N, C-alpha and C positions, 0 to 999 in steps of 0.2 A: 360312493352315491353322497352328494352333499344334501344336507337336511335344511330345507327352508322353514324357519321359524319366525313368529311374532316377536320372540325374544324379549318376553315380559313377564312378570308374574301379577296375574289378576289377583290381588289380596281379597277382594270382595267375595271371590268363589271359595276362599278356604275359612272365611268367618263362620264360626259355630257356636251355639249357644251363647250368643251375644258377647263373644269375646274374639279380639284379635288373634290371628294365627300364631303360634310360638315358632314354628318352623316354616320358614319360606324358601322358595327356589330363587337362586341367585343368577346362576349361569344354567342354561339347558344342557342337555347331553349332547355331546360332541360325537366324533372328534372335530366336526367342522359346524360353527354356529355362525348365522348369518344375520346381519341387523336390518333393519328395515329400509336402509338407505343402499342395501347390496354388499356392503363390505363384509368380509368373513374373518374369523379367527380362528385358530386352533385350540382346542380344549380336549387334549388327549389324556391318556393315564400319567404321562409326564407332568403335564401342565397341572393336573388335579394335585400331585404330590408336590410341585412347587407352591402352589397357592396354599396348600395347608402348612407346609414347613414355614413359609413367610408368616403365616398368621400366628403360628405357635412360636417362632422365634422373637417376635415383636412383644408378645405376651401382653398386649392390651387388647381392649375390645374396639371393634371398628364402628364408627358412627353412621347412622341412618339419619339423614336430614330431610328438608323440604327442599325439592327442586335445585338438588346439589348446591345449597348454599356453602357447603365446605369449599367447593372451589370456587363459587362465583363472588361470594360475600367475604368470606374468612380471608382470602388472600389481599383483600383491601382494608382489613381491619374491621370490618363490619359484622353485626350480630348474626351468628350461623348457630342457632341452638340445634340440638340432637332431639330427632323424633323417637330414637331408640338405639339400641346397642346390641351390635352382633358378638354374641358371646362364646359361640362355638361353630364350627364347620364341619360338615359332614358329606362325603360323596355317596349318591344313591343311584345306582345305574347309570352311571357316566354324568349325572348332573351334580351341581354343588348347592348344598342346602345351609341355610344359617340358623341358629337358634337365636332368638331376638327378644331383648327385653324392652317392651315398649313405654314410652314415657305416657301418662294418662291421657294428655291433650292427642297425641298421636293415635292412641288406641281408639280413642272415640272417634275420630276422623276416620279411621279406616272401617269401623264398625258401621258408621252412618255413611258409608261409600262417598265421603268426601274427596279421598283420594283411593284410587283404586289399583294402581300399579306400583311396581317397586323396579327400579333400574339401577343397576351396578356399576361401579367405576373401576376400572382395573388397568394394571400396566400390562404391557405385552413385549415380547422380542420382536422388533421391526423387521429383522430378517427371516425369522420363522414364521411370524404371526402368533406364535405360542404364548397364550395368556400365562402370568408369572406370578402376578399378585394381585390381591383385592384390596381397593383402597378405601371404599365407603360405598352406600348405596343410598338412593335418594326417592322419596315418595314424589309421584308425578302422575300426572294423567295424560302424558303425552311421550310414551318411552320409546327408546330405541336401544340399539345394543352397540356402542361404539367405545373407543378407547378412551384413556383419562382425559381426553379432550371434552369429557361430559356426555354422558348417555341420553342425549336428547336430539330430536332431529335438527332442530335450530340451533346447530353449533355454530359460533361465530368464527369466520376464517378472515384473517387479515390479507388482504390481495395484496400481490408484489407490485410496486409502482416502477415503472421502467423510466429510466432517465431519456430526456428528449435527445441528448447527444448520442446515446447508445442506438435510438430507434433510427436516427438520421444516418448513422453510420452503417446500418445495415438496410437502409432503403425502406423503412416501414412506415406507416402512418402513426399518428400519436395515440390511436386506439388501439394498436397491438398488443396482444397479449404475450405473456412469459413464453407460453409453447409457441407462439409463432417467431419469436425472437431465437429461441434455440434452434428451430427448423431452419431459419434464414442463416444462421450461423454455420449449421452442419452444411447446408447447400453451398455456401461460400468456400469451405473449406474442400468439400468434395470437387467442386469446380477448379479450384487451384491446383488440387493434386493431380487431376485428370490430364492436366496440361503438361506435367513433369514426368513424361515417358520416354523411353529410349527411341520408339517410333511413334511419334505423336500423330493422331488422326488430325489431318490438315482442316476438317471441318470443325475441330474444336480448339484450334491452335489460336494463341493469342499472342501478341507482342510481350517481352519480357517485362515491359514497364508497367502493362495493364496486369500481368500476373503477380507481379510484386505487389502492385496496388490492391489487387484482390485479396491477397494473402494477407497483407497488412491490416485490411480492414476486418477480416476474419479475426485475426489476432487480436485487435484492438477490441473488436465486440464481444469476444470471449472473456477477455480481462475485464471489461467493464461490466459485464454481467456477473462474473466471479465478485468483483469488489462491491457491487451493489448487494449481492446476496449476502456477503461478509458483513457489509454495514447494517443491513435489516436484522441479521442476526445478532449482533452486537447490541442493537438497541433492545431487543427482546430481553436478552442476558441483563442488561443494565436496569430495565424496568423492574424484571422479577427480583433481582438482587436489592434493588431499593426498597421494593414492596416488602420482602423478606425481612430486611434490617428494621424497617419502621414497625413491622409487626411482632419484631423481637423473636422471629424463629432463626435468626442466625446472629452472630456478633460481629462488629466491625473488624474484630482481629481475624475473622475467617473470611473476609470478603474477597481477598487476592485468590485464595485457595478454590472457592466456588467458582470464581470467574474463570480461573485456568481449567476447572473441570466441566467448563459449559462450553468448550471451544467447538463442538459439533452438534447437530440436532440430538444425537442419541444423549449425550452428556446433559444437554439441556432438558431432555426429558425426564432424566433420571432426576436432576435438580428440582424440577416442578413437582415431581412425585415425593420427593424428602420434604419440601416446603409445606405440601399439603398435610403429610402426616406429622410433621415435627411438632413438638410442644413449645411455648415460648420460653425462651431460655435467656433473655436479656430484656429485663423490664426498665423502662424509661427512667432516667436520674434527672435530679434538678442541678447538676454541676453547673450547666451553662448559666443558670440564674444564680448560683451562689456568688458571693463577692470574697475577695481575700481580706481576712482579719488585718486590721490597721496595726501594725506593729513598729516599734522603734527598736534600732540596735544600740546598746550603750556604747560610750567611748571607752577606748582602752587606755591603759595606763599613759601609753605615748601620748595619745591624742588629747587626755585629760591635761597633760603638762603644757602642751602647745596652747591648749584653750586658755589656761592659766596665763600663760606669757602675754598672750594677745589681749588679756582681760576680757574674754568672751564667756558666755554661759554655755553650758553643755548643749542647750536646745537651739542656741544660735549657731554653735559650731558645726551641729548635725545639719540644720538647714543649708550653712554654706557648703558641705559636703554634697548635698544633694544637688 
């Protein structure tokens, strides 16, 4: 049985004696947890163990911010102050709870009901949907329960733009979606394969030239779609690496390593999570602004002898060498 939940923590309901709650629920009881947008994740006993082990292994407090500023603003080098720090995790009847040390400002906002909900950010296994690591949490008034792409309903999604040449090859209009392009490619391949049988159905028969043309169109469309996806993926990787380098989260010496690790969507997701949690390790330097000291190399004994024979000063001889 799947449990349908609002999947948020109403902090105002836990305020007592004029104080913000010390313990807050971060992930509701599993094994299946459902977001307000309908997506589901697995939070079973194994997931709880993974989340706690990851937290203990990192040995640092996890941030609570405002409206997921750690993901939205910090990645662009903008200010993302903490509203509190998760200092301890605990499983209670299948739910994940956290011990929070609130900042004075955030504590007052929770008490005054300026912010009512807490929304977690976590990593999960895309194959099993099992939650594996808690990344942070955000104070919000519009919560949802999503993956690391931020636990809010208004998650930004970058649409895939299909090339006009690809759509023309598939015989589709310029407004066609990626799903329609994939469906058209599948249909073309199926049509081509249906004609290549030992006893062809005469109603489905087509001349060899037409068959070759259809098969080539399907192959070209498939290759074009794969190339476009690869290009879009590389753009995302380059943008994230540039942002992480500028923010000092990675050093230039490790750029090639991180780019190689982001060859697929899973690797890119892992790198995003790493950048979100990584401290600044490479502070900006002023090497580009520094100028080399003006120095002059003295003449050796042989050069001094030549200069003397030419009746030239050392300085004039050096200028001549330059």
